RODO-2510 file (C-alpha; in nm, 4 decimals, decimal comma):
residues 407
     n   res          X          Y          Z
     1     m    -3,9385     3,0474    -9,5355
     2     n    -3,8460     3,0920    -9,1780
     3     n    -3,9877     2,7573    -9,0816
     4     k    -3,7849     2,5873    -9,3494
     5     s    -3,4691     2,7574    -9,2303
     6     e    -3,5359     2,6368    -8,8764
     7     l    -3,5949     2,2824    -8,9994
     8     l    -3,2683     2,2794    -9,2002
     9     s    -3,0789     2,4174    -8,8985
    10     q    -3,2086     2,1330    -8,6850
    11     l    -3,0886     1,8725    -8,9403
    12     r    -2,7373     2,0288    -8,9492
    13     i    -2,4594     1,8087    -8,7988
    14     d    -2,2730     1,9700    -8,5089
    15     r    -1,9070     1,8778    -8,5728
    16     d    -1,7872     2,0349    -8,2462
    17     a    -1,9764     1,7749    -8,0418
    18     n    -1,7801     1,4898    -8,1978
    19     s    -1,4447     1,6628    -8,1547
    20     p    -1,2106     1,5275    -7,8751
    21     g    -1,2664     1,6677    -7,5124
    22     r    -1,0433     1,9307    -7,3509
    23     p    -0,7491     1,8010    -7,1376
    24     i    -0,8102     1,7683    -6,7554
    25     w    -0,4511     1,7782    -6,6303
    26     p    -0,4658     2,1493    -6,5586
    27     w    -0,7468     2,0790    -6,3102
    28     i    -0,5521     1,8016    -6,1383
    29     a    -0,2439     2,0200    -6,1051
    30     g    -0,4443     2,3060    -5,9655
    31     g    -0,5965     2,0700    -5,7018
    32     l    -0,2590     1,9465    -5,6048
    33     i    -0,1265     2,2945    -5,5623
    34     l    -0,4274     2,3897    -5,3536
    35     l    -0,3736     2,0826    -5,1287
    36     l    -0,0054     2,1713    -5,0801
    37     l    -0,1002     2,5216    -4,9892
    38     i    -0,3479     2,3960    -4,7288
    39     i    -0,0888     2,1513    -4,5760
    40     g     0,1780     2,4248    -4,5714
    41     a    -0,0600     2,6650    -4,3974
    42     y    -0,1559     2,3991    -4,1395
    43     q     0,2116     2,3205    -4,0622
    44     l     0,2876     2,6894    -4,0374
    45     l     0,0021     2,7437    -3,7926
    46     s     0,0974     2,4263    -3,5974
    47     d     0,4601     2,5365    -3,5740
    48     s     0,3521     2,8763    -3,4471
    49     a     0,1491     2,7216    -3,1573
    50     p     0,3790     2,6782    -2,8600
    51     l     0,4185     2,3257    -2,7220
    52     p     0,3523     2,2729    -2,3423
    53     v     0,6633     2,1306    -2,1811
    54     k     0,7985     2,0793    -1,8238
    55     v     1,0968     2,3004    -1,7580
    56     q     1,3579     2,2655    -1,4800
    57     m     1,6667     2,4687    -1,3854
    58     a     1,9985     2,2915    -1,4246
    59     r     2,1914     2,2438    -1,1000
    60     m     2,5406     2,1149    -1,0442
    61     a     2,5595     1,7903    -0,8453
    62     t     2,8577     1,7188    -0,6258
    63     v     2,9981     1,4163    -0,4550
    64     d     3,1518     1,4224    -0,1090
    65     s     3,4688     1,2090    -0,1254
    66     s     3,4839     1,1990     0,2567
    67     s     3,1627     0,9876     0,2711
    68     a     3,1737     0,8199    -0,0740
    69     s     2,9618     0,5125    -0,0995
    70     v     3,1134     0,1680    -0,1439
    71     l     2,7930     0,0193    -0,2922
    72     d     2,4651     0,1509    -0,4333
    73     a     2,1497    -0,0581    -0,4482
    74     t     1,7759    -0,0067    -0,4984
    75     g     1,4919    -0,1408    -0,2950
    76     y     1,1514    -0,0581    -0,1463
    77     v     1,0156     0,0802     0,1783
    78     v     0,8431    -0,1946     0,3707
    79     a     0,6644    -0,2177     0,7123
    80     r     0,7865    -0,4647     0,9664
    81     r     0,4469    -0,4618     1,1313
    82     q     0,1569    -0,4967     0,8892
    83     a    -0,1609    -0,6892     0,9412
    84     n    -0,4693    -0,7912     0,7570
    85     v    -0,7302    -0,7352     1,0299
    86     s    -0,9777    -1,0211     1,0164
    87     s    -1,2114    -1,2143     1,2550
    88     k    -1,1882    -1,5452     1,4331
    89     v    -1,5428    -1,6348     1,3317
    90     t    -1,7465    -1,6367     1,0163
    91     g    -2,0149    -1,3684     1,0125
    92     r    -2,1911    -1,0854     0,8416
    93     v    -2,0493    -0,7341     0,8620
    94     i    -2,2987    -0,4876     1,0059
    95     e    -2,0695    -0,1912     1,0705
    96     v    -1,7314    -0,0687     0,9525
    97     l    -1,5757     0,2185     1,1533
    98     i    -1,2624     0,2941     0,9556
    99     e    -1,1563     0,4500     0,6261
   100     e    -0,8356     0,4548     0,4234
   101     g    -0,5762     0,6910     0,5712
   102     m    -0,7398     0,6792     0,9174
   103     t    -0,5072     0,6486     1,2232
   104     v    -0,6248     0,4020     1,4841
   105     e    -0,5059     0,3212     1,8377
   106     k    -0,4390    -0,0298     1,9739
   107     n    -0,7641    -0,2226     2,0627
   108     q    -0,9775     0,0425     1,8847
   109     i    -1,2923    -0,1030     1,7393
   110     v    -1,2682    -0,1193     1,3590
   111     a    -1,5818    -0,3225     1,2719
   112     r    -1,8718    -0,5229     1,4157
   113     l    -2,0289    -0,8493     1,2981
   114     e    -2,3817    -0,9759     1,3444
   115     d    -2,3937    -1,1523     1,6854
   116     v    -2,7599    -1,2490     1,7281
   117     n    -2,6962    -1,6243     1,7750
   118     a    -2,3888    -1,5705     1,9973
   119     r    -2,5845    -1,3281     2,2152
   120     k    -2,8725    -1,5811     2,2589
   121     s    -2,6274    -1,8525     2,3579
   122     f    -2,4772    -1,6067     2,6053
   123     d    -2,8200    -1,5370     2,7576
   124     v    -2,8982    -1,9093     2,7870
   125     t    -2,5709    -1,9806     2,9617
   126     k    -2,6303    -1,6873     3,2009
   127     a    -2,9767    -1,8219     3,2831
   128     e    -2,8262    -2,1632     3,3589
   129     l    -2,5739    -2,0038     3,5884
   130     d    -2,8431    -1,8158     3,7701
   131     a    -3,0461    -2,1396     3,8151
   132     a    -2,7357    -2,3212     3,9416
   133     k    -2,6750    -2,0453     4,2014
   134     a    -3,0327    -2,0725     4,3159
   135     q    -2,9941    -2,4454     4,3670
   136     v    -2,6851    -2,3866     4,5710
   137     s    -2,8717    -2,1442     4,7954
   138     e    -3,1512    -2,4010     4,8435
   139     v    -2,9170    -2,6865     4,9300
   140     r    -2,7172    -2,4586     5,1606
   141     a    -3,0332    -2,3699     5,3536
   142     r    -3,1302    -2,7365     5,3823
   143     l    -2,7784    -2,8159     5,4947
   144     v    -2,7968    -2,5623     5,7785
   145     e    -3,1204    -2,7282     5,8993
   146     a    -2,9675    -3,0692     5,8705
   147     k    -2,6591    -2,9546     6,0617
   148     l    -2,8685    -2,8294     6,3508
   149     n    -3,0713    -3,1540     6,3541
   150     f    -2,7499    -3,3612     6,3410
   151     d    -2,5945    -3,1687     6,6322
   152     r    -2,9047    -3,2025     6,8444
   153     n    -2,9471    -3,5708     6,7828
   154     n    -2,5726    -3,6297     6,8306
   155     t    -2,6055    -3,4937     7,1899
   156     l    -2,9060    -3,7075     7,2505
   157     f    -2,7340    -4,0082     7,1044
   158     q    -2,4402    -3,9574     7,3425
   159     k    -2,6908    -3,9700     7,6300
   160     q    -2,8543    -4,2806     7,4739
   161     l    -3,1785    -4,0981     7,4264
   162     v    -3,1884    -4,1682     7,0538
   163     s    -3,1625    -4,5047     6,8800
   164     q    -2,8726    -4,5924     6,6608
   165     a    -3,0958    -4,6306     6,3538
   166     s    -3,2531    -4,2830     6,3997
   167     f    -2,9192    -4,1225     6,4522
   168     d    -2,7577    -4,2936     6,1397
   169     l    -3,0534    -4,1776     5,9265
   170     i    -3,0051    -3,8158     6,0405
   171     k    -2,6286    -3,8390     5,9899
   172     a    -2,6759    -3,9799     5,6338
   173     n    -2,9086    -3,7039     5,5462
   174     y    -2,6649    -3,4463     5,6660
   175     e    -2,3741    -3,6018     5,4719
   176     s    -2,5880    -3,6274     5,1569
   177     l    -2,6751    -3,2504     5,1727
   178     r    -2,3099    -3,1762     5,2147
   179     a    -2,2261    -3,3771     4,8980
   180     q    -2,5152    -3,2055     4,7084
   181     l    -2,3826    -2,8677     4,8054
   182     n    -2,0404    -2,9501     4,6751
   183     n    -2,1923    -3,0753     4,3531
   184     r    -2,4093    -2,7656     4,3027
   185     e    -2,1091    -2,5414     4,3712
   186     e    -1,9119    -2,7251     4,1023
   187     v    -2,2030    -2,6829     3,8592
   188     v    -2,1910    -2,3087     3,9331
   189     n    -1,8210    -2,3063     3,8731
   190     v    -1,8722    -2,4861     3,5411
   191     n    -2,1445    -2,2499     3,4322
   192     q    -1,9310    -1,9529     3,5208
   193     k    -1,6597    -2,0826     3,2890
   194     l    -1,9117    -2,1469     3,0186
   195     l    -2,0410    -1,7945     3,0584
   196     a    -1,6884    -1,6602     3,0244
   197     q    -1,6465    -1,8680     2,7053
   198     q    -1,9710    -1,7344     2,5665
   199     k    -1,8649    -1,3798     2,6563
   200     q    -1,5347    -1,4374     2,4620
   201     n    -1,7264    -1,5721     2,1695
   202     l    -1,9452    -1,2674     2,1807
   203     d    -1,6459    -1,0402     2,1871
   204     d    -1,5060    -1,2137     1,8771
   205     f    -1,7852    -1,0441     1,6789
   206     v    -1,6159    -0,7065     1,7628
   207     l    -1,3029    -0,6511     1,5593
   208     r    -1,0308    -0,4409     1,7141
   209     a    -0,6971    -0,3103     1,5961
   210     p    -0,4105    -0,5313     1,7055
   211     f    -0,1689    -0,2354     1,7205
   212     a    -0,1620     0,1370     1,6583
   213     g    -0,1201     0,2285     1,2964
   214     v    -0,2712     0,3675     0,9757
   215     v    -0,5305     0,1970     0,7592
   216     i    -0,4030     0,1677     0,4042
   217     a    -0,6824    -0,0514     0,2663
   218     k    -1,0524    -0,1037     0,3418
   219     t    -1,1468    -0,4482     0,2089
   220     s    -1,5053    -0,5105     0,3450
   221     q    -1,8321    -0,3268     0,3506
   222     p    -2,1462    -0,3625     0,5654
   223     g    -2,3580    -0,6553     0,4456
   224     e    -2,0700    -0,8700     0,3233
   225     m    -1,9665    -1,2031     0,4784
   226     i    -1,6268    -1,2284     0,6375
   227     s    -1,4371    -1,5458     0,7317
   228     p    -1,0933    -1,6168     0,8828
   229     i    -1,0339    -1,8589     0,5939
   230     s    -1,0993    -1,8403     0,2215
   231     a    -1,4367    -1,9785     0,1242
   232     g    -1,3299    -2,0461    -0,2339
   233     s    -1,5461    -1,7723    -0,3836
   234     g    -1,5425    -1,3964    -0,4243
   235     f    -1,8405    -1,3433    -0,2044
   236     t    -1,6671    -1,4014     0,1332
   237     r    -1,4055    -1,1575     0,2518
   238     t    -1,1048    -1,2572     0,4597
   239     g    -1,0370    -0,9292     0,6217
   240     i    -1,1793    -0,5924     0,7188
   241     c    -0,8741    -0,3734     0,6507
   242     t    -0,4914    -0,3662     0,6166
   243     l    -0,3235    -0,1912     0,9010
   244     v     0,0403    -0,0636     0,8881
   245     d     0,2547     0,0495     1,1827
   246     m     0,4241     0,3572     1,0425
   247     t     0,6873     0,3478     1,3132
   248     s     0,8191     0,0189     1,1782
   249     l     0,9064     0,1419     0,8281
   250     e     1,2441     0,0343     0,6925
   251     i     1,4085    -0,0517     0,3539
   252     e     1,4642    -0,3908     0,1960
   253     v     1,7236    -0,4063    -0,0774
   254     d     1,8656    -0,7012    -0,2725
   255     v     2,2432    -0,6830    -0,2846
   256     n     2,4367    -0,8926    -0,5407
   257     e     2,6123    -1,1726    -0,3561
   258     s     2,9412    -1,0740    -0,5245
   259     y     2,9384    -0,7402    -0,3299
   260     i     2,7825    -0,8449    -0,0016
   261     q     3,1257    -0,8346     0,1651
   262     r     3,1083    -0,4583     0,1328
   263     v     2,8077    -0,4480     0,3704
   264     h     2,7979    -0,5192     0,7425
   265     p     2,5463    -0,4656     1,0294
   266     g     2,5484    -0,1182     1,1722
   267     q     2,7044     0,0355     0,8626
   268     l     2,5931     0,3928     0,7885
   269     a     2,3974     0,4405     0,4655
   270     e     2,2178     0,7148     0,2782
   271     a     1,8700     0,6706     0,1371
   272     v     1,7100     0,8726    -0,1420
   273     l     1,3362     0,8270    -0,2216
   274     e     1,2451     0,8308    -0,5917
   275     a     0,9603     1,0727    -0,5036
   276     y     1,2074     1,3143    -0,3355
   277     p     1,5412     1,2899    -0,5326
   278     e     1,6962     1,5897    -0,3506
   279     w     1,6203     1,4533    -0,0011
   280     k     1,8997     1,2419     0,1544
   281     i     1,7787     1,0401     0,4511
   282     p     2,0310     0,9053     0,7071
   283     a     2,0018     0,5275     0,7471
   284     k     2,1885     0,2352     0,8970
   285     v     2,2117    -0,1349     0,8122
   286     a     1,9846    -0,3181     1,0497
   287     a     2,0520    -0,6782     0,9481
   288     i     2,1772    -0,8968     0,6681
   289     i     1,9453    -1,1905     0,6087
   290     p     2,1665    -1,5031     0,6271
   291     t     2,0447    -1,6657     0,3087
   292     a     2,0837    -1,6095    -0,0580
   293     d     1,8351    -1,6182    -0,3457
   294     r     1,9775    -1,8737    -0,5888
   295     q     1,7715    -1,7519    -0,8827
   296     k     1,8663    -1,3807    -0,8519
   297     a     2,2053    -1,4379    -0,6826
   298     t     2,1266    -1,1748    -0,4310
   299     v     2,1188    -1,1364    -0,0481
   300     k     1,8458    -0,9395     0,1265
   301     v     1,9605    -0,6511     0,3450
   302     r     1,7367    -0,4583     0,5894
   303     v     1,8218    -0,0929     0,6295
   304     a     1,6567     0,1144     0,9060
   305     f     1,5793     0,4866     0,8922
   306     q     1,7493     0,6880     1,1536
   307     n     1,4759     0,9451     1,1447
   308     l     1,1205     0,8710     1,0262
   309     d     0,9187     1,1278     0,8363
   310     p     0,5450     1,1366     0,7258
   311     r     0,6621     1,1618     0,3657
   312     i     0,8083     0,8041     0,3828
   313     l     0,5375     0,5668     0,2743
   314     p     0,5273     0,1846     0,2284
   315     d     0,6266     0,0404    -0,1111
   316     m     0,8030     0,3594    -0,2171
   317     g     1,1051     0,3035    -0,4394
   318     v     1,4314     0,4049    -0,2757
   319     k     1,8039     0,4155    -0,3640
   320     v     2,0493     0,3236    -0,0914
   321     s     2,4155     0,4204    -0,0810
   322     f     2,6192     0,2178     0,1660
   323     l     2,8833     0,4548     0,2961
   324     n     3,2530     0,3826     0,3405
   325     p     3,2889     0,2508     0,6952
   326     e     3,6550     0,3531     0,7183
   327     p     3,7210     0,6802     0,9004
   328     v     3,8506     0,9675     0,6903
   329     e     4,1624     1,1305     0,8340
   330     k     4,1481     1,4305     0,6116
   331     q     3,8294     1,5864     0,4835
   332     k     3,8392     1,6437     0,1087
   333     p     3,6318     1,9090    -0,0598
   334     k     3,3236     1,8227    -0,2546
   335     e     3,4083     1,7356    -0,6161
   336     p     3,1717     1,8348    -0,9013
   337     l     3,0030     1,5451    -1,0669
   338     g     2,8105     1,7331    -1,3395
   339     i     2,4629     1,8625    -1,4082
   340     r     2,2067     1,6010    -1,2953
   341     v     1,9139     1,5619    -1,5200
   342     p     1,6522     1,2801    -1,5658
   343     t     1,7064     1,0422    -1,8473
   344     t     1,3807     1,1632    -2,0093
   345     a     1,5521     1,4976    -2,0757
   346     v     1,8145     1,3454    -2,3022
   347     r     1,7555     1,2563    -2,6717
   348     s     1,9842     0,9974    -2,8277
   349     v     2,0667     1,0228    -3,1987
   350     e     2,3009     0,7409    -3,2858
   351     e     2,5979     0,7937    -3,0478
   352     n     2,5201     1,1569    -2,9772
   353     k     2,3252     1,2892    -2,6806
   354     y     2,1173     1,6076    -2,6910
   355     v     1,9149     1,8158    -2,4443
   356     f     1,6708     2,1001    -2,5226
   357     v     1,7585     2,4325    -2,3539
   358     v     1,4728     2,6810    -2,3176
   359     k     1,5423     3,0474    -2,3695
   360     d     1,2814     3,3182    -2,4278
   361     g     1,0082     3,0635    -2,5060
   362     v     1,2189     2,8860    -2,7800
   363     v     1,4092     2,5527    -2,7363
   364     q     1,7560     2,5027    -2,8611
   365     q     1,8824     2,1537    -2,9273
   366     r     2,2288     2,1202    -2,7626
   367     k     2,4782     1,8374    -2,7849
   368     v     2,6004     1,7222    -2,4375
   369     k     2,8561     1,4834    -2,2953
   370     l     2,7493     1,2354    -2,0155
   371     n     2,9755     1,1824    -1,7215
   372     a     2,7841     0,9152    -1,5216
   373     s     2,4451     0,7657    -1,4614
   374     y     2,2641     0,6855    -1,1385
   375     g     1,9248     0,5057    -1,1564
   376     s     1,6841     0,7271    -1,3532
   377     d     1,9304     1,0236    -1,3598
   378     v     2,2378     1,1103    -1,5658
   379     y     2,5172     1,3627    -1,5064
   380     i     2,6210     1,5975    -1,7867
   381     s     2,9790     1,7216    -1,7861
   382     e     2,9728     1,9328    -2,1002
   383     g     2,7060     2,1245    -2,2994
   384     l     2,4724     2,2341    -2,0175
   385     s     2,5556     2,4925    -1,7527
   386     a     2,4057     2,5458    -1,4130
   387     g     2,1181     2,7978    -1,4089
   388     e     1,9957     2,7204    -1,7572
   389     d     1,6428     2,5912    -1,8118
   390     f     1,6031     2,2587    -1,9891
   391     v     1,3057     2,0449    -2,0938
   392     v     1,2477     1,7580    -1,8505
   393     e     1,0581     1,5254    -2,0845
   394     v     1,1545     1,5373    -2,4514
   395     t     0,8761     1,4412    -2,6924
   396     p     0,8988     1,3495    -3,0597
   397     q     0,7166     1,6724    -3,1605
   398     l     0,9968     1,8811    -3,0014
   399     k     1,2465     2,0267    -3,2576
   400     n     1,5273     2,2742    -3,2630
   401     g     1,3683     2,6200    -3,2616
   402     s     1,0245     2,5070    -3,1495
   403     k     0,8232     2,7516    -2,9468
   404     v     0,7308     2,6139    -2,6041
   405     i     0,5260     2,7211    -2,3027
   406     q     0,5939     2,5964    -1,9526
   407     e     0,3225     2,3732    -1,8078
***
């Protein structure tokens, strides 16, 4: 009976298996809720981590009305004396004696080229000179003997003890030796000049500094070929190094031709390097180049530093303020211009301007009012006070109330 019951139970139809499946939307909703919880926790942890920022203290900038500028321009520091030290001959570099940043004196050796062939030519010319000098000594000795023979036979000829033919032969030999001596001496002179030329050619394989200065670029290495002219390929160098005379540094600025009448030679100026915005360097207009650039509508002006400093380097960006040349009868006090901050510290939202003030490790977005702009800086008249710390470079991640840490 038990076996029959088991067989009947196996043949029974399971109606639950054909019934519709359970809904899956609760599982989807639960997954979405879990994903939102993970994202929220990540944002919460991200917001709690302080952002590294550059912080600077706000300072009030002033303008001195007694020496107000009549024109502002930007330019670059350039060197009046700069040279690409090269050679007068083509040769292979065997030794380089300089490095970037090295100070060299005038005529100091900076490199040597292979001079095997030139040295052999020098030795050959020197040997020819020695041979010519030996020939001069030989002819001179023969001339002394001929002179004694001529004087003796001349006395005998006067006494009619020697025939005319014999005396003429002795005289001709004497005159011939005198001519040979002159010729040999000229050969010696020519060989001396050739030797001096060969010595100069040999010296050309030694490269020297044309003036005292600082090496700013090393362009060749031992084993490379160097030539005074371009060989049309990248395997031949045209120089050993670039040398700059740091005592010849000055500023070149392009002044709009509409304002060039405000500038004149000898006019006092004030230079500010972009690398040192707080450092005002006294300067003076050295010259106004008497030509204009028709494409840029500018005139080039040379401005000389009154005091040079090791911090001034070639190709540095610089701002030049040409000062009012008229004397001021009455000194006026310095007028506040506002808080000077870099343009990177200001966030623009439509027409509004904001800066981020740092206090107790938290930033506060504050609306400000700009008074003026000067190059890469702006002046804030309202919204920021002197002594407050502000973020120098505003990033997109920075928000009002964000925690920050100073770099």
